[in-house]
C-alpha positions in Angstrom: -85.3 39.4 6.7 -81.6 39.9 6.0 -79.4 37.2 4.6 -76.5 37.0 7.1 -73.0 36.0 6.2 -70.9 35.7 9.3 -67.2 36.1 10.0 -66.4 34.7 13.5 -63.3 35.8 15.4 -62.1 34.1 18.6 -59.5 31.9 20.1 -60.1 30.1 23.5 -62.7 27.6 24.8 -64.9 30.5 25.9 -65.4 31.4 22.2 -66.1 27.8 21.0 -69.4 27.6 22.7 -70.6 30.7 20.8 -69.4 29.4 17.4 -70.9 26.0 18.1 -74.3 27.6 18.9 -74.2 29.7 15.7 -73.4 26.6 13.6 -76.1 24.5 15.3 -78.7 27.2 14.5 -77.8 26.9 10.8 -76.3 30.4 10.3 -73.8 30.8 7.5 -70.3 31.2 8.8 -68.1 32.0 5.8 -64.9 32.3 7.7 -63.3 31.9 11.2 -60.3 34.0 12.3 -58.2 32.7 15.2 -54.7 33.0 16.6 -51.8 31.4 14.9 -50.7 28.0 16.2 -48.4 28.3 19.2 -45.7 26.0 20.7 -46.9 24.2 23.8 -45.9 21.5 26.2 -42.4 20.1 26.9 -41.9 19.2 23.2 -42.9 22.7 22.1 -45.0 21.3 19.4 -47.4 23.7 17.6 -50.9 23.6 19.1 -54.0 24.9 17.5 -56.4 27.2 19.3 -59.7 25.7 20.7 -61.6 27.6 18.1 -59.4 26.3 15.3 -59.9 22.7 16.4 -63.7 23.1 16.5 -63.7 25.0 13.1 -61.7 22.2 11.5 -64.2 19.6 12.8 -66.9 21.5 11.0 -64.9 22.1 7.8 -65.1 25.9 8.1 -62.7 28.2 6.4 -59.9 29.2 8.8 -57.7 32.3 8.7 -54.8 32.8 11.1 -53.2 36.2 10.3 -50.3 37.5 12.4 -51.0 41.0 11.2 -54.7 42.0 11.0 -53.8 44.9 8.7 -52.0 42.8 6.2 -53.2 43.5 2.6 -53.6 39.8 1.7 -55.7 39.2 4.8 -57.9 42.2 4.0 -58.3 41.0 0.4 -59.3 37.5 1.6 -61.9 39.0 4.0 -63.3 41.1 1.2 -63.6 38.0 -1.1 -65.7 36.3 1.6 -68.5 38.9 1.2 -69.1 39.0 4.9 -71.9 41.3 6.2 -71.7 40.6 9.9 -68.6 39.9 12.1 -68.8 38.5 15.6 -65.9 38.7 18.1 -65.6 36.6 21.2 -62.3 36.6 23.2 -60.0 37.8 20.5 -57.6 40.8 20.1 -58.2 44.4 19.3 -59.2 44.9 15.6 -58.1 47.6 13.3 -60.9 49.8 11.8 -60.3 48.4 8.3 -61.6 45.0 9.7 -64.4 46.0 12.1 -65.8 48.6 9.7 -66.0 46.2 6.8 -69.3 44.3 7.3 -72.5 46.1 6.2 -74.3 45.1 9.4 -71.4 45.9 11.7 -69.0 44.0 14.0 -70.2 43.1 17.5 -68.4 41.7 20.5 -69.4 39.5 23.4 -67.9 40.8 26.7 -68.1 39.0 30.0 -69.2 41.8 32.2 -72.0 44.4 32.5 -70.3 47.2 30.5 -69.2 49.8 31.1 -67.9 48.1 34.3 -64.9 45.8 33.9 -63.7 46.8 30.5 -60.4 45.1 29.8 -58.7 41.8 29.6 -59.9 39.9 32.7 -63.5 40.8 33.6 -64.4 37.4 35.0 -61.5 37.4 37.4 -61.8 40.9 38.7 -65.6 40.7 39.4 -64.8 37.9 41.9 -61.6 39.4 43.2 -63.5 42.6 44.0 -66.2 40.6 45.8 -69.1 41.4 43.4 -72.4 39.6 43.9 -73.4 40.0 40.3 -71.8 40.4 36.9 -73.1 39.6 33.4 -72.6 39.5 29.7 -72.9 42.3 27.1 -73.0 42.4 23.3 -72.0 45.7 21.8 -70.8 47.1 18.4 -67.1 47.6 18.2 -65.6 51.1 17.7 -62.1 52.6 17.9 -61.5 52.0 21.6 -61.5 48.9 23.8 -65.0 47.8 25.0 -66.6 51.3 24.6 -69.0 50.8 21.7 -72.8 51.1 21.7 -74.6 48.5 23.8 -76.9 46.0 22.2 -78.0 43.5 24.9 -77.0 42.8 28.5 -77.9 40.0 30.9 -77.1 39.8 34.6 -75.6 36.7 36.2 -75.4 36.2 40.0 -72.1 35.4 41.6 -72.4 33.0 44.5 -70.2 33.1 47.6 -68.1 30.0 46.6 -67.9 30.6 42.9 -64.5 30.4 41.4 -63.4 32.1 38.2 -63.6 28.7 36.5 -67.3 28.2 37.6 -68.3 31.7 36.5 -66.4 31.4 33.2 -68.5 28.3 32.3 -71.8 30.0 33.2 -71.0 33.2 31.3 -69.7 31.1 28.3 -73.1 29.3 28.0 -75.3 32.4 28.6 -73.0 34.4 26.4 -73.6 32.0 23.4 -77.3 32.5 23.9 -77.0 36.3 24.0 -75.0 36.2 20.8 -77.7 34.2 19.1 -80.3 36.7 20.3 -78.2 39.5 18.9 -77.8 37.8 15.5 -81.6 37.4 15.3 -82.1 41.1 16.1 -79.6 42.1 13.4 -81.2 39.7 11.0 -84.6 41.2 11.6 -83.2 44.8 11.6 -84.7 45.4 15.0 -81.6 46.4 17.0 -81.9 49.4 19.2 -78.4 50.4 20.5 -77.6 52.5 23.6 -74.4 54.5 24.0 -72.3 53.7 27.1 -72.2 56.5 29.7 -69.0 58.6 29.7 -69.1 60.7 32.8 -68.9 58.1 35.6 -66.1 56.2 37.2 -66.1 52.5 36.2 -64.4 49.5 37.6 -61.6 48.1 35.4 -60.6 44.6 34.4 -56.8 45.1 34.5 -54.5 42.6 32.8 -53.4 40.0 35.3 -49.7 39.9 36.1 -47.2 38.6 38.7 -47.9 41.4 41.1 -51.7 41.6 41.2 -52.0 37.8 41.5 -49.8 37.6 44.6 -51.4 37.0 48.0 -50.8 39.6 50.7 -51.4 37.7 53.9 -51.8 41.0 55.8 -55.0 41.7 53.9 -58.5 41.1 55.3 -59.6 37.4 55.3 -62.2 37.9 52.6 -59.9 40.0 50.4 -57.5 37.0 50.3 -60.4 34.5 49.9 -61.8 36.5 46.9 -58.4 36.8 45.3 -57.8 33.0 45.5 -61.2 32.1 44.1 -61.0 34.9 41.5 -57.8 33.4 40.1 -58.8 29.7 40.3 -58.1 27.6 38.3 -56.1 30.1 36.1 -53.7 31.9 36.4 -53.9 31.0 40.2 -53.0 33.1 43.2 -49.5 32.6 44.5 -47.2 33.4 47.4 -43.9 32.4 49.0 -43.7 29.5 51.4 -41.0 29.6 54.0 -40.3 26.1 55.4 -37.1 24.8 57.1 -34.8 27.5 55.9 -36.0 27.5 52.3 -38.3 29.7 50.2 -40.5 28.4 47.5 -43.3 29.9 45.4 -46.6 28.0 45.8 -49.9 28.3 44.0 -53.1 28.2 46.0 -56.2 27.0 44.1 -58.9 26.8 46.7 -59.4 27.9 50.3 -62.1 28.4 52.9 -62.2 31.4 55.3 -62.9 31.0 59.0 -63.4 34.0 61.2 -61.8 33.4 64.6 -59.8 35.3 67.2 -56.2 34.0 67.7 -52.7 35.1 68.7 -50.8 33.6 65.8 -48.5 35.7 63.6 -50.0 36.5 60.2 -49.0 33.8 57.7 -48.2 31.1 60.2 -49.1 27.6 59.1 -50.9 25.4 61.5 -51.5 21.7 60.7 -54.5 20.2 62.3 -55.2 16.5 61.4 -55.5 16.7 57.6 -56.0 20.5 57.4 -53.5 23.2 56.4 -54.5 26.5 58.2 -52.9 29.9 57.5 -53.3 32.6 60.1 -54.6 36.0 59.0 -55.4 39.0 61.1 -59.1 38.1 61.6 -59.1 34.3 61.3 -57.7 31.5 59.3 -57.8 30.4 55.7 -58.0 26.6 55.3 -56.0 25.7 52.2 -57.9 23.0 50.3 -55.7 22.7 47.2 -52.2 23.9 46.4 -49.2 23.3 44.2 -45.6 23.2 45.1 -42.8 23.9 42.6 -42.3 21.0 40.1 -45.3 19.2 41.5 -48.9 18.7 40.4 -51.7 20.6 42.2 -52.8 18.4 45.1 -55.5 18.4 47.7 -54.1 19.3 51.1 -54.8 15.9 52.6 -52.9 14.1 49.9 -50.0 16.6 50.2 -49.7 16.0 53.9 -49.1 12.3 53.3 -45.6 13.0 52.0 -44.7 16.6 52.8 -43.7 18.0 56.1 -44.5 21.5 57.3 -42.0 22.4 60.1 -42.8 24.5 63.1 -41.4 27.6 61.6 -43.4 27.2 58.3 -45.3 30.3 57.1 -46.7 31.9 54.1 -45.1 35.2 53.0 
């Protein structure tokens, strides 16, 4: 059995669960690489990443390079005598880093590769209305998410799942898959499989202002999937027209109702404590939204102090 010396690389909460699982199973983590502290909040105070906070609590060695090719960083990695590197939700690595460990560098990716290579696999699986996704461990190579596959596990996507719900499921299952991968490497029993190259694959494009905006002329389920696929972050958005003013609003959760009607697409109808938005083949009931400068609120609470006038509509 191999003696494993692990370098862990990751930044957000999604990566913490994996690092925590590795530590709890008594593997030797000789270093943790994470993003530099960043200004956050109104006071712009420096905030550590979720991985750094956990690593500090376990007294692990922490490295926060701004340049992954920096000579001093490479020298420090060399001095740690790592023989396996694990990457979870981090940035692209230069070859000098991923090629360093004797037993390789593997990544945990939140999709069934080769589908949904890229920055936002959890979001796009839901946005595209998939009924299943999964997690993959693979050895890193020169390109993004293209290396030889190690293990994969399917995960069902339920009709009402949001990106937040799916994130937490994949985070937990992903940590277990990483542990399984470490054990296989430790026992020298890994059998890898190259990813196919001659097929069209679905892509997990980086989320931006344009592809997170709701088009109310779309099909009801296209809109519904966009909203849940971006909830709770970065959140679907649109413009609200109400009493001669335009505001950008975020919509966190909604429920589709197929129904024939004669309303203009985007028109807002208030019924009791419900906010309904007309679409071409029904309505979307808005359950939770956020107005500029306000906290996200349930619709019922918002209607206690906010008035939608007769001309109100979503654009």
